[in-house]
N, C-alpha and C positions, 0 to 999 in steps of 0.2 A: 755790314756785319763785321768786316775786318776792322773798321774803325772802332766798333763797340768792343771787340776782342782786345785791341790795343789799349783802349781806355780802361778796360777791366784789369789788364796787367799793371798799368801805371797806378791805378787806384789801390791795387793790392800792395805794390812796392812802396808807395808814398803814403799809404793809409788815409786815402780820401774816401770817407764814408759816403758822401752824397754822390760822388761819381760811381761808386760801386753799385748803389741802388738804381741809379739811372741806367747803368749797363744791364743790370738784372732785368729791369722792365723792358729794355730794348730786346734782350734775348727772348723773353717770354713772348713779346709781340712777333718776333721773327719766326719762332717755332709755331705759334698759332697760325700764321699765314702759310707756313710750309705745309702744315697738315690740314689746311682748309679743304673742304669738299667741293668748293666752287672752282672747278678746274677751268671753266671758260673764262672767268674773271682773271685768274692767275695767268692764263694764256694771253689775254689782252694786255695785261700789265707787262708781261715779258716781251710782247710785240712792241709796245711803246718804248720799252727800254732799249730794244735792239734798234729801233728807228732813231732814237736820240743818240745812241752810241755811233751809229752809222753816219749821222750828220756831223758829229764832232770829228770822227776820224776822217771823213771826207774833207772837212775844213783844214785839218792838219796836213793831209796829203796834198791839197792844192797849195798850201802855204810853203811846203817844203819840196814841191815838185815831184813827188813820187807818183807812180802809176797806180790806178785803182785795181786792187786785187781782192776779189771777194772770197778768197780761201781762208780768211781769218775769222769767219763766223759772224759777220754783221750784215745788215741790209742797207744798201745805199739808196735803193728806190723801194720804199715800203708803202703799205696801204694806210698811211697816217693822214688824216684830214682834220685839222683843228682839234687835235688831241684825241680824236676818236679813231679807233682801228676798225676797219670793216673788211669783209671778204668781198672783193670786187668781182669775182668770177662766178659765184654761186648764190642762189637764193634758197632759203629754207622754208618749207611748208609743213604743216601738220596734216596727217591723214584725218579726214572727218570721222572715220569709223573707230580706229584704234589709237589715235593721237600719236602715232609714230612720226618722228621728225624725218623729213625727206629732203635731200639736197639736190637741186636741179640747176643746170647752167643758166646764167643770166643772158638776156638778149635774144632768146629764141622765139619770142612772141607767145601766142597761145599754144600750149602743149598739153598733151594728155599724160598725166602722171599716174603710175601704177605703184601702189604700196607693196613693198616686198614682204611685209609681215602678213597682211590680211588679203592682199590681192585686189583691193578696192581701186577703181579707176575714177579719176576726177580731172577736170580741165581747169588750168590756172594760167594766168599771164605772167611771163617772166620778163 
């Protein structure tokens, strides 16, 4: 987005019409994605970005001999596997009665799940 803003300024100063229209299309796409209703997909994209940022920053830190400090808002060990982000700690089931999504911990075997909305109880393997 910053690159698009910079290109927009240069296109205005140097009167580059094609660059101006390219920037305009980029801004429209950015705002379309910002106001998207698909929150989970945007969350996955943000997680992928944080993973990539963490890997790059780790490489620079190793190259320049600095200690790993996680206070700057990146993930050095994230849940990325071949480009897919997944939640390793929980599994999501839908209630057969009311279709409410329920999150349960992984690796507990066969457990009885109680829906908080309708009170339905069912058994699933995690």
